[in-house]
Backbone as CSV, one residue per row, in Angstrom:
resi,resn,N_x,N_y,N_z,CA_x,CA_y,CA_z,C_x,C_y,C_z
1,MET,14.688,18.680,-35.518,13.344,19.220,-35.620,13.467,20.713,-35.903
2,SER,12.746,21.164,-36.904,12.813,22.574,-37.286,11.998,23.427,-36.319
3,GLN,12.180,24.735,-36.454,11.457,25.688,-35.608,9.952,25.555,-35.847
4,VAL,9.553,25.351,-37.083,8.132,25.200,-37.412,7.579,23.935,-36.772
5,ASP,8.324,22.834,-36.853,7.873,21.572,-36.240,7.720,21.732,-34.733
6,ARG,8.656,22.445,-34.105,8.571,22.674,-32.662,7.354,23.517,-32.319
7,SER,7.082,24.501,-33.118,5.926,25.365,-32.889,4.622,24.579,-33.031
8,VAL,4.561,23.727,-34.043,3.377,22.887,-34.250,3.197,21.942,-33.071
9,GLU,4.298,21.351,-32.636,4.245,20.430,-31.491,3.804,21.163,-30.231
10,ALA,4.315,22.375,-30.020,3.933,23.170,-28.856,2.440,23.509,-28.913
11,ALA,1.960,23.849,-30.104,0.540,24.168,-30.267,-0.320,22.937,-29.975
12,ARG,0.108,21.782,-30.467,-0.631,20.535,-30.189,-0.646,20.240,-28.683
13,SER,0.501,20.456,-28.047,0.608,20.235,-26.611,-0.336,21.160,-25.861
14,PHE,-0.370,22.416,-26.270,-1.237,23.393,-25.636,-2.704,22.999,-25.817
15,LEU,-3.072,22.609,-27.039,-4.453,22.186,-27.302,-4.808,20.938,-26.513
16,ALA,-3.871,20.006,-26.423,-4.108,18.782,-25.658,-4.317,19.102,-24.184
17,MET,-3.511,20.042,-23.666,-3.655,20.413,-22.263,-5.007,21.070,-22.025
18,ASN,-5.402,21.988,-22.906,-6.713,22.626,-22.758,-7.826,21.602,-22.914
19,ASP,-7.623,20.674,-23.822,-8.577,19.599,-24.028,-8.731,18.792,-22.732
20,PHE,-7.630,18.504,-22.050,-7.696,17.763,-20.789,-8.362,18.597,-19.711
21,ASP,-8.072,19.904,-19.669,-8.726,20.767,-18.680,-10.245,20.705,-18.825
22,ASP,-10.708,20.735,-20.065,-12.154,20.631,-20.312,-12.674,19.264,-19.860
23,PHE,-11.920,18.224,-20.174,-12.292,16.864,-19.773,-12.372,16.777,-18.247
24,TYR,-11.370,17.311,-17.581,-11.327,17.295,-16.111,-12.556,17.997,-15.533
25,GLU,-12.824,19.196,-16.000,-13.965,19.966,-15.498,-15.288,19.238,-15.739
26,ALA,-15.390,18.585,-16.870,-16.641,17.905,-17.218,-16.870,16.632,-16.410
27,HIS,-15.800,15.971,-15.969,-15.969,14.633,-15.392,-15.486,14.449,-13.959
28,HIS,-14.742,15.387,-13.419,-14.176,15.197,-12.081,-15.241,14.975,-11.006
29,HIS,-16.232,15.839,-10.943,-17.231,15.749,-9.865,-17.973,14.414,-9.894
30,ARG,-18.411,14.019,-11.064,-19.149,12.757,-11.168,-18.251,11.551,-10.857
31,LEU,-17.001,11.619,-11.283,-16.046,10.548,-10.988,-15.823,10.448,-9.477
32,ALA,-15.636,11.587,-8.814,-15.424,11.593,-7.359,-16.668,11.083,-6.634
33,THR,-17.843,11.442,-7.106,-19.089,10.962,-6.503,-19.209,9.458,-6.664
34,SER,-18.876,8.963,-7.832,-18.919,7.517,-8.059,-17.934,6.790,-7.154
35,ALA,-16.750,7.346,-7.000,-15.743,6.737,-6.123,-16.226,6.758,-4.674
36,TYR,-16.946,7.805,-4.297,-17.498,7.873,-2.933,-18.513,6.752,-2.718
37,LEU,-19.329,6.496,-3.718,-20.309,5.410,-3.604,-19.611,4.053,-3.485
38,LEU,-18.442,3.932,-4.080,-17.673,2.687,-3.982,-16.982,2.540,-2.630
39,THR,-16.444,3.648,-2.111,-15.599,3.560,-0.921,-16.297,3.943,0.374
40,GLY,-17.271,4.826,0.291,-17.913,5.321,1.500,-17.075,6.355,2.227
41,SER,-15.973,6.789,1.638,-15.076,7.765,2.257,-14.822,8.905,1.276
42,ARG,-15.133,10.114,1.700,-14.906,11.265,0.819,-13.411,11.438,0.511
43,ASN,-12.579,11.252,1.507,-11.134,11.413,1.285,-10.610,10.375,0.309
44,ASP,-10.971,9.113,0.513,-10.521,8.067,-0.404,-11.091,8.285,-1.797
45,ALA,-12.327,8.725,-1.873,-12.951,8.970,-3.178,-12.215,10.067,-3.938
46,GLU,-11.880,11.131,-3.246,-11.154,12.222,-3.900,-9.767,11.753,-4.344
47,ASP,-9.104,10.973,-3.498,-7.793,10.428,-3.878,-7.895,9.555,-5.121
48,ILE,-8.906,8.711,-5.166,-9.098,7.815,-6.318,-9.385,8.625,-7.578
49,ALA,-10.274,9.618,-7.469,-10.604,10.443,-8.636,-9.364,11.187,-9.135
50,GLN,-8.610,11.768,-8.223,-7.410,12.503,-8.619,-6.378,11.581,-9.265
51,GLU,-6.183,10.404,-8.682,-5.210,9.454,-9.230,-5.636,8.982,-10.620
52,ALA,-6.918,8.683,-10.787,-7.405,8.230,-12.094,-7.213,9.315,-13.148
53,LEU,-7.532,10.542,-12.802,-7.373,11.642,-13.757,-5.900,11.947,-14.018
54,ALA,-5.069,11.799,-13.007,-3.626,12.020,-13.213,-3.052,10.976,-14.164
55,ARG,-3.480,9.739,-14.002,-2.997,8.686,-14.912,-3.476,8.940,-16.339
56,ALA,-4.702,9.420,-16.474,-5.204,9.741,-17.810,-4.405,10.903,-18.409
57,TYR,-4.090,11.896,-17.593,-3.333,13.044,-18.067,-1.945,12.634,-18.560
58,GLU,-1.320,11.715,-17.842,0.012,11.254,-18.244,-0.012,10.639,-19.639
59,ARG,-1.128,10.068,-20.030,-1.256,9.381,-21.322,-2.284,10.087,-22.218
60,TRP,-2.505,11.359,-21.974,-3.607,12.065,-22.604,-3.564,12.017,-24.131
61,ASP,-2.394,12.078,-24.734,-2.318,12.012,-26.200,-2.973,10.742,-26.715
62,ARG,-2.759,9.644,-26.017,-3.340,8.358,-26.415,-4.789,8.236,-25.934
63,VAL,-5.041,8.669,-24.707,-6.365,8.506,-24.099,-7.416,9.312,-24.837
64,ARG,-7.119,10.529,-25.233,-8.127,11.371,-25.877,-8.569,10.831,-27.234
65,ARG,-7.758,9.951,-27.827,-8.133,9.355,-29.107,-8.911,8.048,-28.934
66,MET,-9.078,7.601,-27.707,-9.822,6.359,-27.451,-11.301,6.563,-27.762
67,ASP,-12.003,5.453,-27.975,-13.446,5.535,-28.206,-14.162,6.125,-26.995
68,SER,-13.662,5.805,-25.799,-14.304,6.295,-24.584,-13.258,6.680,-23.534
69,PRO,-12.736,7.901,-23.608,-11.796,8.348,-22.581,-12.430,8.327,-21.179
70,VAL,-13.719,8.623,-21.117,-14.426,8.601,-19.828,-14.449,7.182,-19.272
71,GLY,-14.731,6.221,-20.112,-14.729,4.827,-19.687,-13.360,4.396,-19.188
72,TYR,-12.323,4.871,-19.844,-10.954,4.563,-19.428,-10.692,5.085,-18.015
73,VAL,-11.102,6.324,-17.755,-10.875,6.927,-16.440,-11.690,6.200,-15.373
74,TYR,-12.927,5.838,-15.689,-13.746,5.102,-14.719,-13.159,3.716,-14.443
75,ARG,-12.602,3.088,-15.460,-11.959,1.780,-15.265,-10.776,1.919,-14.314
76,ILE,-9.984,2.972,-14.490,-8.861,3.210,-13.578,-9.386,3.404,-12.157
77,ALA,-10.427,4.215,-12.011,-10.992,4.469,-10.676,-11.517,3.181,-10.047
78,LEU,-12.173,2.363,-10.837,-12.684,1.087,-10.326,-11.528,0.193,-9.883
79,ASN,-10.482,0.122,-10.681,-9.313,-0.686,-10.315,-8.644,-0.159,-9.046
80,LEU,-8.558,1.161,-8.910,-7.972,1.746,-7.698,-8.827,1.436,-6.475
81,SER,-10.132,1.463,-6.659,-11.039,1.135,-5.559,-10.879,-0.321,-5.136
82,ARG,-10.785,-1.208,-6.121,-10.577,-2.629,-5.808,-9.252,-2.841,-5.087
83,LYS,-8.232,-2.153,-5.537,-6.915,-2.247,-4.892,-7.012,-1.787,-3.438
84,ARG,-7.765,-0.717,-3.206,-7.958,-0.212,-1.844,-8.637,-1.256,-0.977
85,TRP,-9.700,-1.889,-1.502,-10.428,-2.907,-0.720,-9.542,-4.114,-0.424
86,ARG,-8.726,-4.518,-1.391,-7.809,-5.636,-1.141,-6.820,-5.285,-0.037
87,ARG,-6.295,-4.059,-0.064,-5.359,-3.618,0.974,-6.042,-3.617,2.340
88,ILE,-7.248,-3.086,2.404,-7.987,-3.059,3.675,-8.256,-4.475,4.161
89,SER,-8.621,-5.362,3.251,-8.885,-6.760,3.637,-7.628,-7.421,4.185
90,ARG,-6.499,-7.186,3.537,-5.233,-7.752,4.031,-4.899,-7.214,5.412
91,GLU,-5.112,-5.923,5.609,-4.822,-5.329,6.911,-5.714,-5.934,7.993
92,ARG,-6.960,-6.182,7.665,-7.874,-6.786,8.633,-7.479,-8.219,8.936
93,GLU,-6.999,-8.939,7.936,-6.564,-10.313,8.152,-5.325,-10.363,9.025
94,ASP,-4.492,-9.307,8.929,-3.273,-9.268,9.726,-3.555,-9.052,11.208
95,VAL,-4.701,-8.458,11.512,-5.065,-8.229,12.912,-5.554,-9.545,13.489
96,HIS,-4.914,-9.993,14.549,-5.290,-11.264,15.156,-6.483,-11.054,16.076
97,MET,-7.545,-11.732,15.782,-8.731,-11.690,16.620,-8.826,-13.012,17.361
98,PRO,-8.851,-12.964,18.684,-8.948,-14.221,19.427,-10.260,-14.929,19.128
99,GLU,-10.182,-16.220,19.032,-11.362,-17.029,18.785,-12.204,-17.099,20.054
100,THR,-13.452,-16.739,19.930,-14.332,-16.793,21.090,-15.215,-18.022,21.034
101,GLY,-15.236,-18.672,19.898,-16.112,-19.815,19.734,-17.563,-19.384,19.524
102,GLU,-17.780,-18.071,19.427,-19.124,-17.541,19.281,-19.357,-17.172,17.820
103,ASP,-20.527,-17.470,17.332,-20.905,-17.105,15.981,-20.962,-15.574,15.888
104,GLU,-20.363,-15.013,14.826,-20.333,-13.555,14.693,-21.728,-12.963,14.634
105,ALA,-22.633,-13.600,13.927,-23.991,-13.081,13.817,-24.661,-13.042,15.190
106,GLU,-24.454,-14.092,15.977,-25.022,-14.114,17.317,-24.423,-13.024,18.184
107,ALA,-23.134,-12.790,18.039,-22.465,-11.745,18.821,-23.027,-10.373,18.474
108,ILE,-23.285,-10.139,17.196,-23.848,-8.857,16.768,-25.245,-8.687,17.340
109,VAL,-26.052,-9.727,17.254,-27.415,-9.671,17.808,-27.351,-9.384,19.305
110,ARG,-26.433,-10.035,19.986,-26.285,-9.845,21.434,-25.899,-8.396,21.760
111,ARG,-24.924,-7.841,21.007,-24.502,-6.452,21.268,-25.641,-5.469,21.028
112,VAL,-26.388,-5.679,19.973,-27.512,-4.792,19.677,-28.552,-4.872,20.793
113,ALA,-28.822,-6.078,21.259,-29.797,-6.262,22.335,-29.312,-5.608,23.629
114,ILE,-28.037,-5.732,23.922,-27.488,-5.126,25.143,-27.579,-3.604,25.064
115,ARG,-27.222,-3.044,23.929,-27.319,-1.581,23.781,-28.756,-1.112,23.953
116,ALA,-29.676,-1.816,23.332,-31.091,-1.428,23.449,-31.552,-1.540,24.895
117,ALA,-31.161,-2.613,25.563,-31.568,-2.799,26.962,-30.966,-1.708,27.843
118,MET,-29.722,-1.366,27.615,-29.090,-0.310,28.419,-29.749,1.040,28.170
119,ARG,-30.166,1.291,26.939,-30.861,2.549,26.646,-32.232,2.599,27.304
120,SER,-32.795,1.444,27.608,-34.116,1.421,28.247,-34.038,1.797,29.724
121,LEU,-32.851,1.794,30.290,-32.681,2.179,31.689,-32.685,3.695,31.816
122,SER,-33.112,4.173,32.991,-32.979,5.608,33.249,-31.502,5.912,33.447
123,LEU,-31.149,7.148,33.329,-29.752,7.535,33.510,-29.264,7.155,34.908
124,LYS,-30.087,7.361,35.925,-29.689,7.032,37.298,-29.452,5.536,37.452
125,GLN,-30.329,4.717,36.853,-30.148,3.264,36.924,-28.876,2.845,36.196
126,ARG,-28.659,3.425,35.017,-27.476,3.093,34.226,-26.201,3.447,34.983
127,GLU,-26.176,4.630,35.588,-25.006,5.046,36.352,-24.725,4.074,37.495
128,ALA,-25.765,3.745,38.265,-25.587,2.845,39.411,-25.091,1.478,38.953
129,LEU,-25.673,0.960,37.882,-25.294,-0.355,37.385,-23.851,-0.373,36.880
130,VAL,-23.484,0.607,36.086,-22.124,0.649,35.538,-21.100,0.793,36.656
131,LEU,-21.370,1.675,37.621,-20.407,1.886,38.703,-20.247,0.642,39.575
132,THR,-21.342,-0.031,39.867,-21.234,-1.173,40.779,-20.898,-2.478,40.070
133,GLU,-21.428,-2.708,38.888,-21.202,-3.984,38.200,-19.972,-3.947,37.292
134,TRP,-19.864,-2.921,36.500,-18.784,-2.860,35.528,-17.476,-2.409,36.181
135,LEU,-17.561,-1.324,36.962,-16.353,-0.800,37.604,-16.113,-1.413,38.976
136,GLU,-17.048,-2.209,39.425,-16.948,-2.944,40.684,-16.686,-2.048,41.896
137,LEU,-17.335,-0.886,41.915,-17.257,-0.017,43.083,-18.276,-0.502,44.112
138,SER,-17.993,-0.235,45.368,-18.977,-0.570,46.406,-20.137,0.413,46.302
139,SER,-21.238,0.081,46.928,-22.401,0.978,46.928,-22.044,2.313,47.556
140,ALA,-21.229,2.271,48.587,-20.819,3.508,49.254,-19.946,4.363,48.331
141,GLU,-18.999,3.731,47.610,-18.131,4.470,46.694,-18.949,5.070,45.548
142,ALA,-19.853,4.266,44.999,-20.704,4.756,43.917,-21.602,5.884,44.411
143,GLY,-22.152,5.710,45.625,-23.000,6.754,46.198,-22.251,8.054,46.381
144,SER,-21.004,7.947,46.808,-20.171,9.139,46.986,-19.972,9.859,45.652
145,LEU,-19.717,9.107,44.588,-19.536,9.714,43.261,-20.825,10.350,42.747
146,LEU,-21.950,9.693,43.032,-23.238,10.168,42.524,-23.904,11.193,43.440
147,GLY,-23.392,11.298,44.639,-23.988,12.245,45.585,-25.279,11.736,46.204
148,VAL,-25.385,10.416,46.354,-26.566,9.797,46.969,-26.089,8.768,47.990
149,SER,-27.031,8.218,48.724,-26.667,7.226,49.738,-26.355,5.877,49.091
150,ALA,-25.670,5.031,49.838,-25.360,3.674,49.378,-26.650,2.899,49.133
151,GLU,-27.666,3.131,49.988,-28.958,2.441,49.822,-29.609,2.830,48.496
152,SER,-29.523,4.098,48.105,-30.091,4.551,46.825,-29.383,3.878,45.655
153,VAL,-28.078,3.750,45.748,-27.306,3.094,44.693,-27.748,1.640,44.567
154,ARG,-27.863,0.943,45.717,-28.293,-0.465,45.674,-29.690,-0.592,45.077
155,ALA,-30.601,0.306,45.423,-31.976,0.262,44.900,-31.980,0.522,43.387
156,ARG,-31.231,1.502,42.947,-31.158,1.813,41.509,-30.554,0.638,40.730
157,ALA,-29.494,0.071,41.252,-28.845,-1.057,40.579,-29.778,-2.257,40.534
158,ARG,-30.514,-2.506,41.634,-31.453,-3.624,41.662,-32.548,-3.426,40.603
159,ARG,-33.133,-2.222,40.555,-34.170,-1.936,39.547,-33.593,-2.063,38.135
160,ALA,-32.364,-1.626,37.928,-31.718,-1.734,36.613,-31.571,-3.194,36.214
161,ARG,-31.133,-4.047,37.149,-30.986,-5.476,36.841,-32.342,-6.099,36.503
162,GLU,-33.397,-5.691,37.201,-34.742,-6.215,36.924,-35.189,-5.826,35.513
163,VAL,-34.968,-4.567,35.149,-35.330,-4.098,33.800,-34.534,-4.862,32.753
164,LEU,-33.241,-5.029,32.983,-32.400,-5.746,32.025,-32.841,-7.195,31.877
165,GLN,-33.187,-7.836,32.979,-33.640,-9.229,32.912,-34.915,-9.339,32.080
166,ARG,-35.820,-8.399,32.249,-37.061,-8.422,31.454,-36.763,-8.154,29.976
167,ASN,-35.936,-7.161,29.720,-35.673,-6.748,28.334,-34.738,-7.688,27.585
168,MET,-33.975,-8.469,28.311,-33.007,-9.332,27.660,-33.360,-10.804,27.830
169,ALA,-34.628,-11.092,28.064,-35.049,-12.482,28.201,-34.622,-13.254,26.964
170,GLY,-34.028,-14.403,27.189,-33.612,-15.246,26.071,-32.132,-15.137,25.756
171,LEU,-31.478,-14.093,26.250,-30.037,-13.958,26.019,-29.305,-14.467,27.249
172,ASP,-28.129,-15.049,27.016,-27.315,-15.496,28.150,-26.879,-14.300,28.967
173,GLU,-26.438,-14.555,30.180,-25.930,-13.471,31.008,-24.757,-12.911,30.310
């Protein structure tokens, strides 16, 4: 290759690089935003956008002559997003979840109802109930932690159970 051919090639390389810089500036933000809408994660979206643009850069001489270089980059991003979802799905399948025999939809409804019912309790009722029922402390132990008498703890827990029974009618214990 002659000196002139090398100079021409260097000039083409320089123009191609500047051409890619312009392409990057014009499309990076929108590509990253689109990837965010696909993944729901800013970090994953940025990784996908960067990877898609890096792959385009590696083949820029060919990519810039395509009918739609932007479409090519979006296709790469879409494929990377799909690959990410497949990996996440495999990882979730690898986690062993014990069978409860309970329908997942019913379990979700039950959890939502329990959270709502617990939020309907006053803080004092919630504290008494959690300490005595969940942590299985005696009324005296719970009273000591809360700075109230054992009788107050029993009264608060009783009122909490009454509220929960009213608010959770129809759900199993």
